[in-house]
Every structure is written in C-alpha cells, then in structure tokens.
N, C-alpha and C positions, 0 to 999 in steps of 0.2 A: 639959617637952613643949610644954605651951601656956603657958609664962612666956616658949621664944623664939620659940615663935614669933605670939602677942602684941608680941617684941618688934621681930620684923621685922618689923610689920605698924608700926610707930607710925613701924620707921626708913624703909619705902618711904613712906611719906606727909610728913615730916618732909621725905625728902631729893627728892621732889616738888614740892612746895613751894619749897623755898627754889633750884632751875634755874633761873637767866634764860629765859623765851621762845628765843635768840639760840644758847642752849649747848646747851636739847633741841631746835631745833629741825637743830643739826645732825648731831647723832645719832642723829637721826630721818627724816634728810631730808623727807620726806612733813609732819608731823605735831607739830609745835609741840606744847609744854603748857603749857596757858595755865591761866592763874590762878584759873579762875570754878572753875560748880556741878561740884561731885567728887561724882560717882555711886560709890557700894560696891556690888559684887552678892557674898551672901554664900552661901553652896553648902553645906547643914546636907545632912546624910543615916544615919539615926537607927536601929538595931531599932526593924521596924515597932509590937511591943510595946508601944516606950515613944514612940508618937506622942503621945498625948496630957499625956506630959511634957515632950515637945521645945515642943509647942505652946507650955503653962505657961508655960517661958523663955523663950518668944521673947517671948513679950507682956509679961513686963514687961518687957525688953531693951525692944523699941520703945514702951512706951511710956513709958518713962525717956529714951530718947533724943529722940523727940520734943519734952520739954524741957529738953534742952541748947543752946548758945547755937551760930546758924546751920545750925540742924538743917529741915530745906526739907519732903521728907517722907519715912516710914519703916512699913514698908509687908513683909505677911508673906505668899509663896504655897504655896499646896503642888503639888504638882506631877498630873495627871489620871492616875493606870495604877499611878503612884509613890509613895506617900501616906504614905510611912515619908521624902522625900527632898521642900528647903524652898529659899529662895531668902529670904534679907530683902534686900529691897531698899530702899535708903536715896539720897537725893542732899541734898547738904548748899551750905553755900555758896561753898564756900571750899575747898582744901586745909588751909590751915593752921585749919579748922574740922572738915577730918575726922581730922586728926591728932592733935588735941587731945580729939575723943572717942574715940581707939580708947588713951586712956593710961584714960578716964574708968569708974568703976565700971561702969558697967551692963558696956560692954565683959569685964570682966574675971568679973564676976559667970554674962556667959554661957556663957562656957568653958567655966567651973568646972560649972558645970553640964550641962551638952552631956559635959563627957568622956567618964564615967561610964557613958555609953547612945549615944553614936557611933560609928561604924561606920567612919568614919574623919577624918581633922583634920579642921574645917570651912577651904573657900577661899573668900580671899576676894581678890577683882578689883577694883581700883579704873579709872574710866573720865574720859573727860571725855568733853563734845557734840562729836561730827563732826556730826551736825542732826539737830535734836531738834521737836519738836510738843509748846508750853507742859507743864507735863504736870498731869493734873488729878488729882484723887481716885479710885480706884478705886470700880466698881459689883460685886457682889458676884453675880449673875450674868454678867461680863463673862468674855472670856474670853482672860488671855492667855496671851501666845508669848513665851520668849525662850529665843536662838539663839545660842551663839557660833559669829563663819568664823574661821577662821582661814587662810588665804594661808600656800605657802610659797616659800622662795628672796624674787626682788626684782620677784616682781606686787603687792605691797605699793600701786602706782600703776595697778596694772591692774584690783587690785580696786574701787577709789574712784572709780575712770572708767564705772566697773561700776552702784557703788551710785547715780548723780546720776540715772538714769532712770528706776532704780526707787525712791528714792525722792516724787520728784517725783508721780510713779503714782500711786501707793500710800497720799498721804494724799487721794486726790480718792478713793476707793474708798467705797464703800459698807457704812459701819458700822463706820468707821476712828472709835474714839477716843482715840490715845494707840501714834507713829508715831518710835522714838526707832534710833538706828546712835550707837554709840559708842567712842572708842578708848581703847583699853587703850595709854593709855605714861604713865610713857618708857618700862614694862618690858615689853613685844613691841607696835612701834611693828608689824607687822604679825596682832595678835589684834581685832577688832573686838565689841562682840555688840548683837544687835538684840535691845529689846522692844517686844514690838506691843501693845497690846488691838481687842480686836475687843467692836463690842458681840453677837452671840450666834458661833455658830458656821458657822452657814449666810453668813452676812457672813467670817467668814479661809479659808472653803473655797472662800469664790467668788474671794475676793480671791487665796488658791492659785495657780487656777486662769484668770486672770489673764494678758493677753498680756506683759501686763513684768514680772511673776514665772516667765513660763515664759522669756522671754529670760536675763533675769539667771539664773537656774538655768542654763542650757543652755553661758554663757556661763560660768560661774565654776566649774564643775566639774572645766574643767582645771588649776587653781590649789589649787585648797583642798587644803590638810594634813593634812584631819581630815574624815569623811563629813559631807553634810549634816544635819545634826540641828538640828532645830526641837522646841522639850519645851513642852506646853501645860498652865498656870497654875489656882489660882482664889482669889483672894483668903480671907484667913486672917481672919476679922471680934475 
C-alpha cells in the first residue's frame, strides 16, 4: 500500500510537471498549471501514544528534505487540540524538483516509519500559488491556521471573485505574518487551501471578526462543498 501510494504521488507530480499551461487551462478552465513554486501539504495522523515517535521521524525527514536540490521550505506543524495530527508544509522551486523529491530516500523512509503508527495513510496535496505573501521562517509563538476550501459545482470562479477583496484586506490586518491562498491543481480545480500565520491569538481573532472576513464567510457559505474548517497549528522545532 505504501509503495502504491508513493508511486501515485510520483506520478501525479510528474504528470503535473509535464502539462503545458495551455493544456492545463483547457482542462481546468480558470486555473492554468504554473511550473513555478510547488507547495506540498502532507497530512499525518498517528495514534496519540506514538506522537514522539512520529515527530522524530518527521524531523529526520524535514532535515533531509531541506538539503535536497530545489528545496525552499520544509516545516512541521502540530494541530492544537489534536496533538496526534500534523501537517508537513513544503515549498519546492518547481514541480520537477517536487517530483524528484517524491523518489528521494527521505520520502520512502518517512512512509515506512509512519506506517506502523498511523491511523490512516498520509494525505499529500499538491498546490501552486494563487496569491501569496513572501514566505518567512515561522516563529514558535505564531498562530498558524491551515484551512481547506472546497466549492461545489461550477462555483470556482465565484470563489475566486470572493477571495480577491479578502486577500487584499487581510494582508493589511495587524499581526499578519504570512497569508497564502493555494490552488490544488491539476487534481482538483475547485479545491483551495489557505495558510495563514498570525503573530498572536488576539491578532487571529481580530482578523476573523473583521468586516472583510465576515462578508467573505457569508458569501461563500452558499457554495461550500464541505463545512468551513479552520485548524490551528504550532510549529514543531
């Protein structure tokens, strides 16, 4: 199973890297595939008693990944309130570098070490930038919020339109450290992922109560394919 999963990841990355922008645009309508910075989000869930074992395996993977060609960022985040759930967040220079990384020894070793303690197989999501701030090294005291945004039917462009004023205003909010909206293409053109980093919980709460966020939440509710789901994380050093 792990071998099959790894091969599927490699194939998805390689296929994405090979798709020319015009072909991808025809397939996904509003969202062409860009062979630029590639964002990987890997969701990991293990039995709670094995947290320390999982963190050790992910740290080994993170440190090895950072040394690979094309690596820009590789970080581990632990979910607040669900300490057995993690996200490995990586940025690679392009899809080719990410595809090469999928074949790396560090990737295979991580999958092998997690398999005996995971509650389900790791879930690897491949993204490109929709609208991002320059990435920064995370601080241990920052609040990181990762949210999956899934709209049903033909509402992808409606969501994109609704996100435009949200993005512009949010980047002016006090305490904003990093604010990213990512496209999950070519796999799911109607799936997006937001990565927010705030300097404090108070800054995050004030942002969520701001008029531009409340207007966005009211607007997108009618299109959502899944409930609005914000999850808070802390950096694992």
